[in-house]
C-alpha positions in Angstrom: 19.8 6.0 -41.3 23.0 7.2 -42.9 23.6 9.6 -39.9 23.5 6.6 -37.6 26.0 4.8 -39.8 28.2 7.8 -39.9 28.0 8.1 -36.1 29.0 4.5 -35.8 31.9 4.9 -38.1 33.1 8.0 -36.3 32.9 6.1 -33.0 34.8 3.1 -34.3 37.4 5.4 -35.9 38.2 6.7 -32.4 38.6 3.2 -31.1 35.4 3.2 -29.1 32.1 1.6 -30.2 29.4 4.2 -30.8 26.1 3.5 -29.2 23.1 5.3 -30.7 19.7 5.5 -29.1 16.5 4.8 -31.1 15.9 8.5 -31.5 19.3 9.2 -33.2 21.0 10.8 -30.2 24.0 9.2 -28.7 23.9 7.2 -25.5 24.1 9.5 -22.5 22.7 12.4 -24.5 19.1 12.1 -23.4 17.1 14.8 -21.8 14.8 14.0 -18.9 11.1 14.6 -19.5 10.4 17.1 -16.6 6.6 16.9 -16.9 6.8 13.1 -16.4 9.1 13.6 -13.4 6.6 16.0 -11.9 3.9 13.3 -12.3 6.1 10.8 -10.6 6.7 13.2 -7.7 2.9 13.8 -7.4 2.3 10.0 -7.3 4.9 9.7 -4.6 3.4 12.6 -2.7 -0.1 11.0 -2.9 1.4 7.7 -1.6 3.0 9.6 1.3 -0.4 11.3 2.2 -2.1 7.9 2.2 0.5 6.4 4.5 0.3 9.4 6.8 -3.5 9.4 6.9 -3.6 5.6 7.4 -1.2 5.9 10.4 -3.6 8.3 12.0 -6.5 5.7 11.9 -7.7 4.7 15.4 -7.8 1.0 15.0 -9.2 -1.1 17.8 -7.4 -4.3 18.7 -8.4 -6.9 16.1 -8.1 -10.6 16.0 -7.3 -10.7 12.3 -3.9 -9.7 10.9 -5.5 -7.9 8.0 -7.3 -4.8 9.3 -8.7 -1.6 7.9 -5.2 -0.2 7.3 -4.1 -3.1 5.0 -5.8 -1.8 1.9 -4.6 1.8 2.1 -1.0 0.6 2.6 -1.4 -1.7 -0.5 -2.7 1.3 -2.5 0.2 3.4 -1.3 2.7 0.7 -2.2 1.2 0.5 -5.7 1.5 4.3 -6.1 5.2 4.2 -5.0 5.8 1.5 -7.6 4.1 3.6 -10.2 6.1 6.7 -9.1 9.4 4.8 -9.4 8.5 3.4 -12.8 7.3 6.7 -14.1 10.4 8.5 -12.8 12.7 6.0 -14.5 10.8 6.3 -17.8 10.9 10.1 -17.5 14.6 10.2 -16.7 15.3 8.1 -19.7 13.1 10.2 -21.9 11.1 7.2 -23.0 7.7 8.8 -23.3 6.3 9.6 -26.7 5.9 13.2 -27.9 2.8 14.7 -26.4 0.1 16.0 -28.6 -1.1 19.6 -28.5 -3.7 20.2 -25.8 -6.9 22.0 -26.7 -7.8 24.0 -23.7 -11.4 24.9 -24.7 -12.8 21.4 -24.1 -10.8 21.1 -20.9 -12.3 24.4 -19.7 -15.8 23.1 -20.5 -15.3 20.0 -18.5 -13.7 21.8 -15.5 -16.6 24.3 -15.6 -19.0 21.4 -15.5 -17.2 19.9 -12.4 -17.3 23.3 -10.7 -20.9 23.7 -11.6 -21.8 20.4 -10.2 -20.0 21.1 -6.9 -21.7 24.5 -6.6 -25.2 23.2 -7.5 -25.1 19.9 -5.6 -26.3 21.3 -2.2 -29.0 23.5 -3.7 -30.3 21.9 -6.9 -29.7 18.2 -5.9 -27.9 15.4 -7.5 -29.9 15.1 -10.7 -29.8 18.7 -11.8 -26.1 19.1 -10.8 -25.2 15.9 -12.6 -27.2 17.1 -15.7 -25.1 20.3 -15.8 -21.9 18.2 -15.5 -23.1 15.9 -18.3 -24.1 18.8 -20.6 -20.8 20.7 -20.1 -18.8 17.6 -20.7 -20.8 16.8 -23.9 -20.3 20.4 -25.0 -16.5 20.1 -24.4 -16.4 16.9 -26.4 -18.3 18.7 -29.3 -21.7 17.1 -28.8 -25.2 18.6 -28.6 -26.5 22.0 -27.5 -26.8 22.7 -23.8 -30.6 23.1 -23.9 -30.8 19.5 -25.0 -28.1 17.9 -23.0 -28.9 19.4 -19.6 -32.3 17.7 -19.4 -30.9 14.5 -20.8 -28.2 14.5 -18.2 -30.7 15.4 -15.4 -32.8 12.3 -16.4 -29.7 10.1 -16.3 -28.7 11.7 -13.0 -32.2 11.0 -11.6 -31.9 7.4 -12.6 -28.6 7.1 -10.9 -30.0 8.9 -7.8 -32.9 6.4 -7.7 -30.5 3.5 -8.0 -28.4 4.7 -5.1 -31.1 5.8 -2.8 -33.7 3.1 -3.3 -31.8 0.0 -4.3 -28.5 0.6 -2.5 -29.9 2.6 0.4 -27.2 5.2 0.1 -27.8 8.9 0.6 -27.3 11.4 -2.2 -28.3 15.0 -2.1 -31.9 15.5 -3.0 -33.2 18.6 -4.8 -36.5 19.8 -6.2 -36.5 17.2 -8.9 -36.0 14.3 -6.5 -38.6 15.7 -4.1 -41.1 16.1 -6.9 -41.0 12.4 -7.9 -40.3 10.7 -4.6 
């Protein structure tokens, strides 16, 4: 606190009022948060891809003003707004200090996602989702794999039943789904 007062005194001694940011640095002495600016650029890029893809839609002549392209354009506009907002906050350095990232849990979750994508066509939805569930639980520090894979497969099977029987949507069936249905 005394540093801020000293900075204020020094500024007023020179004849100019000293402005001090909340973090103790003088105004105009901020550093942009480059990671946040990259996120803003990715948001803007995603919005551009959505607009480009929406423009390629073959839309038949419709009587209504709101057609199938209205929602993607709305999402793209929202992403552009978020990108601008994020870029401004990143440029001002207004984001809090990030915590240290533990890469081992992230690796378990990514391995579970990759495992699900690889197993989905061969083992079906239930078993592939059981693997994803178990690896995510392991990454978050819960349960052994031998216990969480079957539990996740049961949960995945219930989801598969809900989607295929109640909602009439198609999910990949594997040996577990063929065994019971």
